[in-house]
C-alpha positions as MATLAB code, in Angstrom:
seq = 'MGRRRKGRDISGWLVVDKPAGMTSTTVVNKVRWALDAKKAGHAGTLDPEATGVLAVALGEATKTVPFITEALKAYTFTVRLGQATNTDDAEGQVIATSDLRPDDEAIKAALGAFVGDIMQVPPQFSAVKVDGERAYKKARDGEEMELAARPLWVEELLLVDRPDEDHVVLEMTCGKGGYVRSIARDLGKALGCYAHVKSLRRIWSGPFQATEGVTLAQVEAMAKTPALDAYLQPLEIGLADLPEVRCLAESVAKLRNGNPAAVIASDVAFGEEVWASYEGKAIAVGTYRGGELQPSRVFVA';
ca = [
      -0.001   -0.030   -0.028;
       1.167    3.407   -0.923;
       2.223    5.946    1.518;
      -0.645    8.384    2.283;
       0.199   11.959    1.215;
       0.023   14.323    4.009;
      -1.728   17.950    3.911;
      -4.894   19.502    3.730;
      -7.789   18.277    1.316;
      -8.095   22.000   -0.212;
      -9.243   22.688   -3.756;
      -8.950   25.767   -5.823;
      -6.769   28.314   -7.815;
      -4.116   30.466   -6.430;
      -2.815   32.862   -8.965;
       0.904   33.862   -8.324;
       2.809   36.783   -9.870;
       5.960   34.737  -10.476;
       9.297   36.428   -9.838;
      12.227   36.131  -12.117;
      15.029   33.697  -11.189;
      12.689   30.931   -9.959;
      11.291   27.560  -11.665;
       7.625   27.219  -11.818;
       7.965   24.123  -10.087;
       9.682   25.808   -7.209;
       6.763   28.378   -7.075;
       4.183   25.383   -6.969;
       6.125   23.569   -4.113;
       6.235   26.787   -1.971;
       2.486   27.362   -2.627;
       1.647   23.714   -1.711;
       3.883   24.179    1.565;
       2.186   27.675    2.571;
      -1.427   26.213    2.083;
      -0.312   22.646    3.720;
      -1.939   21.294    0.510;
      -2.001   17.688   -0.296;
      -1.838   18.093   -4.170;
      -0.777   20.977   -6.471;
       0.236   21.661   -9.864;
       0.238   24.572  -12.520;
      -1.302   25.204  -15.777;
       1.590   26.367  -18.080;
       5.306   26.537  -17.212;
       7.109   30.024  -17.147;
      10.985   30.179  -17.798;
      12.893   30.648  -14.681;
      13.637   34.381  -15.479;
      10.030   35.136  -16.822;
       7.723   36.763  -14.640;
       3.719   36.980  -14.384;
       0.755   34.804  -14.089;
       1.458   31.302  -12.704;
      -1.977   29.724  -11.946;
      -1.336   27.197   -9.294;
      -4.089   24.471   -9.199;
      -4.812   22.705   -5.756;
      -6.540   19.659   -4.997;
      -9.664   18.852   -7.170;
      -8.750   21.909   -9.435;
      -5.839   19.889  -10.950;
      -8.448   18.199  -12.681;
      -9.325   21.417  -14.706;
      -5.547   22.257  -15.956;
      -5.997   20.883  -19.285;
      -8.803   23.403  -19.912;
      -6.393   26.414  -18.759;
      -3.627   25.133  -20.644;
      -5.811   25.101  -23.934;
      -6.927   28.638  -23.378;
      -5.489   31.845  -24.819;
      -2.686   33.536  -23.074;
      -0.800   36.916  -23.302;
       2.781   38.132  -22.950;
       4.601   41.474  -23.064;
       8.305   40.874  -24.020;
      11.053   43.071  -24.655;
      13.152   42.061  -27.599;
      17.090   42.956  -27.945;
      17.914   43.651  -31.642;
      21.511   43.201  -32.957;
      22.208   39.770  -31.042;
      21.383   36.426  -31.416;
      22.208   33.834  -28.377;
      22.369   30.192  -27.921;
      19.338   30.130  -25.712;
      17.474   32.922  -27.690;
      17.140   34.721  -24.336;
      19.498   36.989  -22.185;
      20.679   33.990  -20.128;
      22.698   32.590  -23.063;
      25.925   33.262  -24.945;
      26.005   35.650  -27.720;
      26.581   33.836  -31.224;
      25.850   36.187  -33.902;
      25.674   40.207  -34.034;
      24.440   42.756  -36.604;
      24.575   46.517  -36.654;
      21.381   46.695  -38.547;
      18.476   48.352  -36.643;
      15.275   48.124  -38.560;
      12.911   51.308  -37.887;
       9.311   50.813  -36.448;
       7.644   50.493  -39.873;
       9.805   47.401  -40.890;
       9.212   45.740  -37.656;
       5.483   46.245  -37.727;
       5.439   45.020  -41.454;
       7.460   41.986  -40.324;
       5.152   41.035  -37.476;
       2.313   39.956  -39.777;
       4.343   36.810  -40.749;
       3.935   35.786  -37.039;
      -0.082   36.296  -36.738;
      -2.628   33.391  -37.324;
      -1.603   29.603  -37.834;
       2.176   29.331  -37.787;
       4.753   26.635  -37.561;
       7.402   27.102  -34.877;
      10.776   25.628  -34.226;
      11.376   25.286  -30.187;
      14.759   26.532  -28.885;
      17.570   24.527  -28.707;
      17.424   25.236  -24.880;
      13.665   23.759  -24.257;
      11.961   20.907  -22.643;
      10.782   19.181  -25.887;
      12.168   15.721  -25.901;
      14.742   14.323  -28.346;
      15.189   10.735  -28.419;
      13.699   10.481  -24.929;
      15.866   13.258  -23.454;
      15.155   17.003  -22.958;
      16.654   19.107  -25.540;
      18.128   21.446  -23.087;
      20.201   18.660  -21.659;
      21.628   17.849  -25.216;
      22.179   21.673  -25.769;
      24.019   21.878  -22.454;
      26.320   19.145  -23.839;
      27.201   21.068  -26.773;
      24.844   19.055  -29.249;
      22.889   20.707  -32.113;
      19.653   19.293  -32.987;
      17.204   19.565  -35.676;
      13.931   20.077  -33.768;
      10.885   19.654  -35.626;
       8.521   22.620  -36.188;
       5.278   22.675  -34.068;
       2.044   24.525  -34.845;
       1.116   27.603  -32.922;
      -2.060   29.965  -32.998;
      -1.086   33.516  -32.431;
      -3.959   35.748  -32.222;
      -2.225   39.111  -32.027;
       1.361   40.456  -32.132;
       1.931   44.121  -31.591;
       4.661   46.591  -31.314;
       3.687   48.457  -28.077;
       6.830   50.400  -27.356;
      10.552   51.177  -28.714;
      12.713   52.359  -25.817;
      15.752   52.698  -27.963;
      17.108   51.597  -31.215;
      18.224   48.308  -29.715;
      14.957   47.171  -28.101;
      11.388   46.698  -28.856;
       8.520   45.716  -26.556;
       6.122   43.458  -28.253;
       2.577   42.146  -26.937;
       1.412   38.712  -28.143;
      -1.882   36.709  -27.540;
      -1.497   32.927  -28.404;
      -2.533   29.445  -27.845;
      -0.895   26.367  -26.300;
       2.550   25.646  -26.722;
       4.135   28.763  -27.967;
       7.839   29.818  -27.418;
       8.152   33.588  -27.000;
      12.042   32.991  -27.492;
      11.300   31.459  -30.987;
       9.104   34.419  -31.880;
      11.991   36.746  -31.009;
      14.745   34.605  -32.915;
      12.595   34.256  -35.777;
      11.701   37.962  -35.955;
      15.422   38.938  -35.924;
      15.996   36.479  -38.697;
      13.233   37.845  -40.728;
      14.424   41.630  -40.033;
      17.952   40.301  -40.870;
      19.414   41.983  -37.464;
      19.329   38.855  -35.263;
      17.363   39.193  -31.905;
      16.790   37.460  -28.709;
      14.301   37.817  -25.621;
      15.487   40.084  -23.101;
      12.570   40.080  -20.549;
       9.245   38.263  -20.461;
       5.943   38.846  -18.629;
       2.658   36.493  -18.973;
       0.044   39.353  -18.320;
      -2.798   36.682  -18.421;
      -3.633   33.161  -18.918;
      -7.282   32.214  -19.801;
      -9.622   33.982  -16.790;
      -6.409   34.755  -14.602;
      -4.809   38.169  -14.634;
      -1.308   39.176  -13.455;
      -2.995   42.121  -11.629;
      -4.962   39.952   -9.236;
      -2.031   37.693   -8.493;
      -0.178   37.283   -5.147;
       3.604   37.637   -4.956;
       5.624   34.982   -3.773;
       6.740   37.437   -0.600;
       3.123   37.634    0.129;
       2.521   33.673   -0.109;
       5.394   33.336    2.315;
       4.175   36.029    4.533;
       0.618   34.632    4.811;
       1.990   30.754    4.960;
      -0.132   28.602    7.182;
      -2.803   31.332    7.927;
      -6.269   31.770    6.824;
      -5.211   35.057    5.244;
      -3.866   33.147    2.269;
      -6.834   30.742    2.142;
      -8.823   33.982    1.354;
      -6.926   34.369   -1.838;
      -8.176   31.124   -3.207;
     -10.456   31.162   -6.360;
     -12.847   28.284   -6.716;
     -11.909   25.387   -9.199;
     -14.914   26.179  -11.482;
     -12.929   29.142  -12.914;
     -10.955   26.495  -14.732;
     -14.034   25.500  -16.450;
     -15.178   28.933  -17.536;
     -14.704   28.082  -21.360;
     -16.877   24.954  -21.255;
     -20.745   25.231  -21.335;
     -22.481   24.612  -18.084;
     -25.293   22.198  -17.588;
     -26.977   21.717  -14.195;
     -27.386   18.547  -12.342;
     -30.543   17.153  -10.739;
     -30.225   16.160   -6.982;
     -30.540   12.513   -7.891;
     -27.674   12.870  -10.444;
     -24.908   13.974   -8.255;
     -24.029   10.694   -6.800;
     -24.372    8.851  -10.176;
     -22.037   11.344  -11.912;
     -19.416   11.142   -8.958;
     -19.480    7.390   -9.384;
     -18.614    7.861  -13.104;
     -21.864    6.897  -14.228;
     -24.146    8.513  -17.019;
     -27.125   10.946  -15.300;
     -29.597   13.358  -16.205;
     -28.946   17.030  -16.678;
     -30.561   20.288  -17.476;
     -29.118   22.187  -20.346;
     -30.110   24.715  -22.886;
     -28.249   25.891  -26.041;
     -25.799   22.844  -25.771;
     -25.341   20.360  -28.883;
     -25.046   16.827  -28.563;
     -21.799   15.460  -28.237;
     -20.228   18.608  -26.862;
     -18.031   18.678  -23.881;
     -19.539   20.387  -20.837;
     -19.297   20.577  -16.959;
     -22.024   19.909  -14.934;
     -22.910   21.900  -11.547;
     -25.083   21.317   -8.563;
     -25.882   24.392   -6.457;
     -22.873   26.074   -8.046;
     -20.306   23.421   -7.316;
     -18.469   21.414  -10.258;
     -19.782   17.680  -10.112;
     -18.201   16.583  -13.251;
     -17.020   17.124  -16.794;
     -18.011   15.099  -19.601;
     -19.943   14.712  -23.081;
     -23.620   15.746  -23.364;
     -25.754   13.286  -24.765;
     -29.158   14.783  -25.144;
     -30.282   15.357  -21.602;
     -27.657   13.032  -19.905;
     -24.238   13.532  -19.091;
     -21.409   11.005  -19.641;
     -18.733   11.706  -17.318;
     -14.934   12.006  -17.910;
     -13.909   13.754  -14.912;
     -15.482   13.929  -11.533;
     -14.961   16.157   -8.587;
     -14.956   15.158   -5.197;
     -17.069   16.949   -2.705;
];
């Protein structure tokens, strides 16, 4: 028999405004410790030097992580023109330079190629797997890899500031799996001047905003107190992009046991993925079958 995990049965979301210089996993572990939670995870890794929204799921909310991961997210980032690095960010070694500095109009014109359905090659220093090993581990050993391009949906990519001739500030809204470092690298190539990401901030992810996030200093200051619990958001927020149907009282136990049960719905198509609620609380996620829900995920009370 496995060892029982210690901690509280606490469920919900805590939005952390992640600081630079720390991995996403470290932040999750600190939140789990501070809330004395049995289970925690996050909806989308941020690079160690990146800041902004890190949505930490606790308890039953971890079952809604895939829906946040699939949602749109937005970043603001500063691009350093004239330099390429081996990591495509400021942490790496400069491997190429250029004296060319495109003007704002040239940059705006180039951004159009990075909007819509695009194909993107991940950075050499990334977590994608190559022959069963993380690319960044191979890159650290000096190995150069041919990484396969991946599809990415970019909703919007805008030039929002030009502090000086060496730097531009961009804002991007995109779907799942985007590498901001690749955008900067490829923009530099398109402009003929090389480029890398100098700083990066995720300003929102799905329903979560950086402006509503708690800092890690606040998490540590309020650790193990009810004050931190007050910042928790309900797990149902993670289901905001799915249609909601309502459970009948007699359906709750059936659904939680993984069995089909009757639900009340309006404007929901047969076969659509939905979430079922009872008295405002999430009971299950599943497929709507015309007056009945076939559950695929259930939430413990």
